[in-house]
N, CA, C and O of each residue as an XYZ file, in Angstrom:
388
protein
N       0.826     -0.938     -0.140
C       0.109      0.070      0.159
C       0.776      1.057      0.186
O       1.304      1.144      1.294
N       1.111      2.082     -0.629
C       1.122      3.526     -1.012
C       0.213      3.996     -0.622
O      -0.839      4.109     -1.251
N       0.508      4.532      0.984
C      -0.347      5.783      1.603
C       0.413      6.847      1.980
O      -0.096      7.614      2.797
N       1.907      7.163      1.434
C       2.817      8.650      2.094
C       2.879      9.096      0.673
O       2.816      8.268     -0.236
N       3.005     10.431      0.438
C       3.391     11.106     -0.597
C       4.803     10.377     -1.448
O       4.525      9.984     -2.581
N       6.134     10.188     -1.041
C       7.040      9.461     -1.481
C       6.206      7.660     -1.961
O       5.960      7.334     -3.122
N       5.983      6.954     -0.971
C       5.700      5.772     -1.510
C       4.809      6.039     -2.586
O       4.904      5.205     -3.486
N       3.933      6.981     -2.787
C       2.638      7.160     -4.251
C       3.977      7.773     -4.985
O       4.449      7.093     -5.897
N       4.441      8.669     -4.742
C       5.597      9.434     -6.042
C       6.446      8.161     -6.842
O       6.744      8.147     -8.037
N       6.753      7.059     -5.780
C       7.702      5.998     -6.588
C       6.662      4.724     -7.046
O       7.116      4.037     -7.960
N       5.544      4.391     -6.609
C       4.771      3.715     -7.211
C       5.594      2.503     -6.878
O       6.218      2.188     -5.864
N       5.355      1.756     -8.367
C       6.248      0.642     -9.095
C       7.420      1.075     -9.697
O       8.147      0.140    -10.035
N       7.856      2.220     -9.951
C       8.842      2.565    -10.307
C      10.228      1.961     -9.974
O      10.486      2.058     -8.775
N      11.139      1.396    -10.676
C      12.099      0.927    -10.050
C      12.130     -0.654     -9.943
O      13.171     -1.299     -9.819
N      11.003     -1.134    -10.000
C      10.710     -2.375     -9.746
C      10.261     -3.739    -10.608
O       9.635     -3.446    -11.627
N      10.409     -4.796    -10.451
C      10.434     -5.649    -11.221
C       8.752     -6.053    -11.195
O       8.124     -6.005    -10.137
N       8.133     -6.442    -12.449
C       6.442     -6.766    -12.774
C       6.085     -7.561    -11.323
O       6.973     -8.137    -10.695
N       4.942     -7.531    -10.952
C       4.050     -7.674     -9.937
C       3.642     -8.870    -10.693
O       3.451     -9.001    -11.902
N       3.525     -9.933     -9.478
C       3.315    -11.571     -9.807
C       1.638    -11.627     -9.701
O       0.910    -10.699     -9.347
N       1.296    -12.768    -10.044
C      -0.027    -12.643    -10.461
C      -0.475    -12.737     -8.777
O       0.178    -13.266     -7.877
N      -2.109    -11.883     -8.655
C      -2.346    -11.862     -7.412
C      -1.687    -10.954     -6.052
O      -1.887    -10.902     -4.838
N      -0.784    -10.286     -7.061
C      -0.055     -9.283     -6.335
C      -0.742     -7.649     -7.176
O      -1.141     -7.452     -8.324
N      -0.606     -6.613     -5.818
C      -1.048     -5.442     -6.626
C      -0.260     -4.389     -5.595
O       0.536     -4.662     -4.696
N      -0.855     -2.845     -6.125
C       0.251     -1.936     -5.862
C      -1.477     -1.022     -5.572
O      -2.217     -0.721     -6.508
N      -1.799     -0.730     -4.083
C      -2.927      0.218     -3.877
C      -2.266      1.781     -3.314
O      -1.540      1.925     -2.330
N      -2.758      2.874     -4.254
C      -2.353      3.905     -4.153
C      -3.693      5.048     -3.651
O      -4.656      5.631     -4.150
N      -3.014      4.894     -2.370
C      -4.407      6.065     -1.530
C      -4.358      7.430     -2.125
O      -3.334      8.099     -2.262
N      -5.415      7.733     -2.421
C      -5.931      9.425     -2.571
C      -5.254      9.709     -4.059
O      -5.058     10.880     -4.383
N      -4.934      8.736     -4.872
C      -4.642      9.071     -6.419
C      -5.958      9.586     -6.855
O      -6.994      9.535     -6.191
N      -5.824     10.057     -7.965
C      -6.463     10.737     -9.113
C      -6.293     10.235    -10.258
O      -7.268      9.789    -10.862
N      -5.227     10.201    -10.722
C      -4.391      9.892    -11.782
C      -3.191      9.288    -11.227
O      -2.800      9.362    -10.062
N      -2.343      8.328    -12.777
C      -1.168      7.579    -12.569
C      -0.527      7.913    -13.958
O      -1.014      8.579    -14.872
N       0.834      7.208    -13.882
C       1.561      7.714    -15.100
C       1.957      6.311    -15.150
O       1.438      5.458    -14.431
N       3.074      6.020    -16.181
C       3.963      4.748    -16.115
C       5.371      5.200    -16.943
O       6.093      4.434    -17.581
N       5.517      6.305    -16.800
C       6.573      6.785    -17.341
C       7.942      6.484    -16.289
O       7.846      6.517    -15.063
N       9.106      6.213    -16.970
C      10.601      5.052    -16.510
C       9.651      3.704    -15.959
O       9.990      3.247    -14.868
N       8.647      3.141    -16.561
C       8.327      1.671    -15.989
C       8.978      0.808    -16.782
O       9.385      1.332    -17.820
N       9.273     -0.592    -16.628
C       9.513     -1.108    -17.805
C       8.942     -2.657    -17.837
O       9.544     -3.714    -18.031
N       7.662     -2.408    -17.591
C       6.661     -2.835    -18.028
C       4.996     -2.401    -18.087
O       4.832     -1.362    -17.448
N       3.837     -2.876    -18.630
C       2.737     -2.924    -18.321
C       1.984     -3.324    -17.166
O       2.313     -4.229    -16.400
N       0.650     -2.393    -17.049
C       0.189     -2.822    -15.693
C      -1.414     -2.744    -16.558
O      -1.732     -2.261    -17.644
N      -2.194     -3.474    -15.474
C      -3.590     -3.283    -15.410
C      -4.265     -2.096    -14.255
O      -4.076     -2.275    -13.052
N      -4.799     -1.284    -14.592
C      -5.150     -0.090    -13.677
C      -6.799     -0.201    -12.938
O      -7.773     -0.189    -13.690
N      -6.946     -0.285    -11.730
C      -8.306     -0.254    -11.576
C      -8.587      1.180    -10.563
O      -7.860      1.276     -9.574
N      -9.531      2.177    -10.784
C      -9.743      3.406     -9.950
C     -11.402      3.515     -9.111
O     -12.594      3.756     -9.305
N     -10.395      3.135     -8.083
C     -11.680      3.002     -7.155
C     -12.162      4.000     -6.150
O     -11.234      4.504     -5.519
N     -13.499      4.475     -5.786
C     -14.007      5.172     -5.264
C     -14.016      5.280     -3.818
O     -13.765      4.204     -3.275
N     -14.254      6.361     -2.934
C     -13.941      5.687     -1.306
C     -14.699      4.489     -0.454
O     -14.463      4.096      0.688
N     -15.920      3.942     -1.624
C     -16.805      2.834     -1.018
C     -15.702      1.259     -1.402
O     -15.903      0.124     -0.969
N     -14.728      1.651     -2.195
C     -13.753      0.479     -3.329
C     -14.838     -0.326     -4.391
O     -14.981     -1.526     -4.626
N     -15.770      1.301     -5.098
C     -16.288      0.723     -5.753
C     -15.651      0.856     -7.173
O     -15.338      2.009     -7.470
N     -15.376     -0.211     -8.206
C     -14.525     -0.095     -9.425
C     -15.415      1.476    -10.056
O     -16.636      1.607     -9.964
N     -14.641      2.353    -10.568
C     -15.511      3.639    -11.800
C     -14.696      3.915    -12.616
O     -14.664      5.018    -13.161
N     -13.648      2.704    -12.928
C     -12.721      2.991    -14.229
C     -11.752      1.668    -14.614
O     -11.024      1.435    -13.649
N     -11.635      1.204    -15.161
C     -10.250      0.256    -15.702
C      -9.883      0.477    -16.866
O     -10.465      0.933    -17.850
N      -8.347     -0.066    -16.586
C      -7.500      0.676    -17.804
C      -6.969     -0.501    -17.880
O      -6.718     -0.925    -16.751
N      -6.536     -1.594    -19.140
C      -5.994     -2.538    -19.425
C      -4.533     -2.568    -20.372
O      -4.614     -2.135    -21.521
N      -3.490     -2.974    -19.977
C      -2.612     -2.956    -20.707
C      -2.044     -1.741    -20.497
O      -1.691     -1.075    -21.470
N      -1.926     -1.422    -19.614
C      -1.040      0.656    -19.545
C       0.476      0.090    -19.855
O       1.464     -0.334    -19.256
N       0.045      0.342    -21.081
C       2.150      0.236    -21.142
C       2.667      1.546    -20.634
O       2.092      2.517    -20.145
N       4.195      1.229    -20.952
C       5.396      2.010    -20.280
C       5.135      3.530    -20.817
O       4.495      3.492    -21.868
N       5.377      4.553    -20.491
C       5.487      6.032    -20.585
C       3.970      6.627    -21.172
O       3.750      7.198    -22.240
N       3.011      6.271    -20.062
C       2.019      6.943    -20.851
C       1.406      7.380    -19.419
O       1.838      7.054    -18.313
N       0.151      8.301    -19.751
C      -0.207      9.531    -18.474
C      -1.857      9.354    -18.969
O      -2.495      9.558    -20.003
N      -2.245      8.661    -17.065
C      -3.295      7.881    -17.278
C      -4.409      9.476    -17.005
O      -4.123     10.670    -16.912
N      -5.584      8.791    -16.960
C      -6.446     10.056    -16.903
C      -7.052     10.446    -15.435
O      -7.090      9.773    -14.404
N      -7.430     11.533    -15.658
C      -7.733     11.971    -14.157
C      -9.084     11.614    -13.704
O      -9.955     11.774    -14.559
N      -9.396     11.248    -12.767
C     -10.601     10.697    -12.314
C     -10.646     11.048    -11.111
O     -10.056     10.591    -10.132
N     -11.722     12.288    -11.259
C     -11.772     13.080    -10.169
C     -12.582     12.198     -8.543
O     -12.306     12.186     -7.344
N     -13.378     11.732     -9.194
C     -14.212     11.186     -7.802
C     -13.350      9.578     -7.622
O     -13.846      8.510     -7.260
N     -12.024      9.850     -7.986
C     -11.280      8.602     -7.597
C     -10.348      8.852     -6.118
O      -9.565      9.782     -5.923
N     -10.703      7.682     -5.118
C      -9.673      7.544     -3.783
C      -8.759      6.836     -3.560
O      -8.036      7.016     -2.581
N      -8.529      5.567     -4.684
C      -7.852      4.687     -4.623
C      -7.544      4.603     -6.274
O      -8.253      5.045     -7.179
N      -6.111      3.812     -6.387
C      -5.992      3.330     -7.664
C      -5.011      2.078     -7.705
O      -3.780      2.085     -7.734
N      -5.865      1.032     -7.699
C      -4.739     -0.146     -7.850
C      -4.538     -0.385     -9.008
O      -5.316     -0.150     -9.932
N      -3.079     -1.060     -9.103
C      -1.953     -1.489     -9.955
C      -2.117     -2.982     -9.914
O      -2.582     -3.548     -8.925
N      -1.755     -3.572    -10.927
C      -2.039     -5.228    -11.094
C      -1.492     -5.430    -12.121
O      -1.524     -4.587    -13.018
N      -0.791     -6.705    -12.263
C      -0.616     -7.360    -13.501
C      -1.367     -7.298    -14.730
O      -2.593     -7.390    -14.667
N      -0.665     -7.121    -16.078
C      -1.615     -7.206    -17.216
C      -1.984     -8.508    -17.174
O      -1.308     -9.530    -17.061
N      -3.368     -8.299    -17.301
C      -4.224     -9.601    -17.488
C      -5.071     -9.967    -16.604
O      -5.957    -10.796    -16.811
N      -4.773     -9.095    -15.028
C      -5.825     -8.942    -13.988
C      -7.350     -9.175    -14.115
O      -8.099    -10.063    -13.708
N      -7.571     -7.754    -15.018
C      -8.867     -7.118    -14.857
C      -9.495     -8.051    -15.928
O     -10.709     -8.109    -15.735
N      -9.144     -8.721    -16.872
C      -9.849     -9.822    -17.709
C      -9.902    -11.337    -16.729
O     -10.784    -12.196    -16.708
N      -8.982    -11.286    -16.186
C      -8.859    -12.956    -15.704
C     -10.395    -12.619    -14.516
O     -11.277    -13.478    -14.522
N     -10.533    -11.635    -13.787
C     -11.637    -11.541    -12.676
C     -12.557    -11.203    -13.048
O     -13.621    -11.330    -12.441
N     -12.387    -10.540    -14.435
C     -13.993    -10.399    -14.676
C     -14.273     -8.918    -13.910
O     -15.431     -8.727    -13.539
N     -13.323     -7.913    -13.668
C     -13.595     -6.632    -12.695
C     -14.278     -5.916    -13.930
O     -13.795     -5.808    -15.057
N     -15.350     -5.506    -13.540
C     -16.087     -4.192    -14.175
C     -16.472     -3.288    -13.553
O     -16.578     -3.372    -12.329
N     -16.815     -2.077    -14.299
C     -17.391     -0.951    -13.430
C     -18.566     -1.102    -12.521
O     -19.561     -1.773    -12.795
N     -18.422     -0.587    -11.680
C     -19.722     -1.024    -10.756
C     -19.290     -1.696     -9.302
O     -19.716     -1.240     -8.241
N     -18.285     -2.974     -9.387
C     -17.786     -4.048     -8.930
C     -17.087     -3.574     -7.553
O     -15.952     -3.098     -7.547
N     -17.829     -3.738     -6.441
C     -17.065     -3.937     -5.286
C     -15.754     -4.456     -4.529
O     -15.839     -5.485     -3.857
N     -14.646     -3.820     -4.618
C     -13.623     -4.480     -4.586
C     -13.301     -5.098     -2.847
O     -13.634     -4.301     -1.969
N     -12.886     -6.009     -2.527
C     -12.155     -6.266     -1.289
C     -10.767     -6.935     -1.186
O     -10.461     -7.996     -1.729
N      -9.956     -6.153     -0.398
C      -8.406     -6.499     -0.458
C      -7.869     -7.353      1.049
O      -8.255     -7.177      2.204
N      -6.728     -8.425      0.442
C      -6.573     -9.052      2.016
C      -4.801     -8.925      1.641
O      -3.991     -8.995      0.717
N      -4.925     -8.701      3.047
C      -3.423     -8.602      3.195
C      -2.290     -9.655      3.365
O      -1.119     -9.291      3.466
């Protein structure tokens, strides 16, 4: 979980690709980028009730995501996770640590 400014700023920069079942949740984010990342990710924007408000599959490196004003969290996951889990707008997510 990235819940401080510095952790959110770093995000997945400089890290290895996530394994299936892993993810990084960015608290308080309304937009992300994949500048300087070496791999693509799936991205889910959530409101404060953990409801999916936007999904982005296969966001490639060096891209800027949309600004989602009602987003409270952004979840970054391995490519293919959204399709494998059939995640859709309106779904409510639960997280396990």
